[in-house]
Wavefront OBJ file of the C-alpha trace (Angstrom):
o trace
v -110.532 25.461 111.748
v -110.270 25.406 115.533
v -107.501 26.996 117.529
v -105.437 25.329 120.240
v -102.811 27.117 122.279
v -99.943 25.126 123.713
v -97.164 26.061 126.093
v -93.630 24.907 125.372
v -90.403 25.347 127.263
v -87.974 27.605 125.423
v -85.850 24.651 124.265
v -88.807 23.004 122.515
v -89.993 26.298 121.030
v -86.495 26.852 119.610
v -86.520 23.339 118.191
v -89.900 23.913 116.518
v -88.744 27.258 115.126
v -85.609 25.609 113.717
v -87.665 22.840 112.098
v -90.023 25.383 110.542
v -87.098 27.299 109.052
v -85.023 24.303 107.963
v -87.828 22.183 106.537
v -89.776 24.862 104.700
v -92.924 25.063 106.795
v -94.740 28.384 106.650
v -95.691 28.386 110.320
v -95.185 26.391 113.473
v -98.845 25.322 113.152
v -98.083 23.621 109.822
v -95.219 21.739 111.462
v -97.342 20.611 114.417
v -100.206 19.538 112.110
v -97.730 17.434 110.115
v -96.464 15.785 113.315
v -100.030 14.986 114.367
v -100.872 13.507 110.949
v -97.750 11.332 111.070
v -98.700 10.137 114.554
v -102.208 9.287 113.332
v -100.702 7.310 110.438
v -98.338 5.520 112.829
v -101.193 4.560 115.144
v -103.297 3.324 112.219
v -100.401 1.243 110.890
v -99.775 -0.193 114.358
v -103.443 -1.173 114.667
v -103.364 -2.872 111.258
v -100.146 -4.724 112.099
v -101.569 -5.917 115.409
v -104.787 -7.008 113.703
v -102.779 -8.883 111.095
v -100.564 -10.496 113.688
v -103.556 -11.756 115.643
v -105.504 -12.958 112.599
v -105.764 -16.571 111.558
v -103.051 -17.516 109.061
v -104.235 -18.284 105.551
v -102.350 -19.618 102.573
v -98.656 -18.904 102.237
v -97.520 -15.730 100.513
v -95.320 -17.530 98.010
v -94.440 -16.823 94.367
v -97.824 -18.132 93.155
v -99.659 -15.811 95.519
v -97.801 -12.754 94.251
v -98.266 -13.807 90.635
v -102.028 -14.036 91.211
v -101.953 -10.517 92.664
v -100.123 -9.232 89.594
v -102.692 -10.942 87.406
v -105.526 -9.280 89.327
v -103.902 -5.888 88.849
v -103.382 -6.504 85.127
v -107.012 -7.542 84.724
v -108.239 -4.501 86.673
v -106.360 -2.161 84.323
v -108.243 -3.499 81.299
l 1 2 3 4 5 6 7 8 9 10 11 12 13 14 15 16 17 18 19 20 21 22 23 24 25 26 27 28 29 30 31 32 33 34 35 36 37 38 39 40 41 42 43 44 45 46 47 48 49 50 51 52 53 54 55 56 57 58 59 60 61 62 63 64 65 66 67 68 69 70 71 72 73 74 75 76 77 78
């Protein structure tokens, strides 16, 4: 694992320390890693939403569509 040192103003350091204590993180590094992972997930979701929004519409997502999905899942479990 690589190391990265960051500088924080005292107010942000206090905030991080409080989050570590209140939310059960072992270290401030664990807390920061979790924030980075959540940001990565958010960026990935945003990219997927934008890709979906700019894609060509297909058939409607109506009751028949969802029933066919349920059928696919039931068949995959067999």
